[in-house]
C-alpha positions, 0 to 999 in steps of 0.5 A: 538177273532176273528183270522183276529182281533187277528193277526191286534192285534199281529201286532199293539203290535208288532211295538208299542213295536219296535216304544218305543225301537228306538234309540234317535237321536239328529238333526244334526246343518247344519246351520254353519253360525255363525263361521263367524258372522254378527252383527253390534258392535261385537268386536275381540281384539287381541294381535298381535306380528310380525318379519319383515325381510329384506335384508339390514336391522337387523329384527324388532319385534313389538308387538301390539293390534288390534280391529275389529269391525262390523260396519253399514250395507250398500250395495256395488258397486255390489249391494250385502249387505256389513257391514263395518269393521273397524279395529283400532290399538294400541300399549299398553292398556292403550293407545287410538284406532287410525283408522287404515284401513276400510274393508268390510265383507259379507256372503252369503248362502255358503260364508263367504268374506272378502275385504282386500286392495280392494280384496274380497277373501273367508276366508271360506264356507259354511256348515262348514265341514272337508275337505271343499277345495275352491278359496279364490280368486275366486272373484278377479283377483289374480290367484288361491289360494285354502284353506281347513278346518280342526279340525271342531268342535275340541276345541283350545286353545288361551290366557288362554281360550278354545273353544270348537266348531271351524275350522282351514282354513289352507291356505297354508303350504308349506315349502322347502329349499328356502322358507316357506309359511304358512297361517292359520286361526281358526274359533269360533261359535259365536265368529269368527276369533280367531287366524291366523298365517302368515310365509312368509319367504324367506331363503338364497340362496346366497351361497352353505353355507347357503342352507337347514340351515333356514336362513332368508334372507327377509320375515315376521312372525305373530301372531294373538291372540284373547284377547276378543270378545263381542257387544258394 
């Protein structure tokens, strides 16, 4: 074999061997919008526990259920596509659902947004990545409220069920001698919200003897835990 042809043959063989030994990589899934699924008929049922505190009354403990169902697609007042979010409530399994409120929900290329009590709140941002930060009130007139994503892609268990891929939205995690503000939501792929905790308490400051004792004057503790989900 002539030398130039032999050298070309050797080069071709070397490149072929190298190609065969290249590691196989799994493509990274960049579409994470399924942490915030939107489909008419998609529903989630939550068990809710709640404790309310007031200065002039004894604490009140409540347990009830909330069902959230994605309704029809429509065009909102800003001309954007959105879905109705029908919220039902009952106190026990044997009771019928009663419509409690009608909110809305929508998703853009970068944001998952719920309209709660007339306010647009950015619940999650896309792509869903660790340490992503955003102002949840960027589309309303309230002051800035910074959220951050934690534990992205990790499992989370609720009501005896483990969801393999979840993301935790830390909305607030402040605690002082006079108040506690802890708000957290956990989302699972293809399901949406599976857990929510809201603790907003104000502690006694009326006398030196109660300061620092976590004696609650007023506030709320509230926990949502997913019981079931599906499409109807």
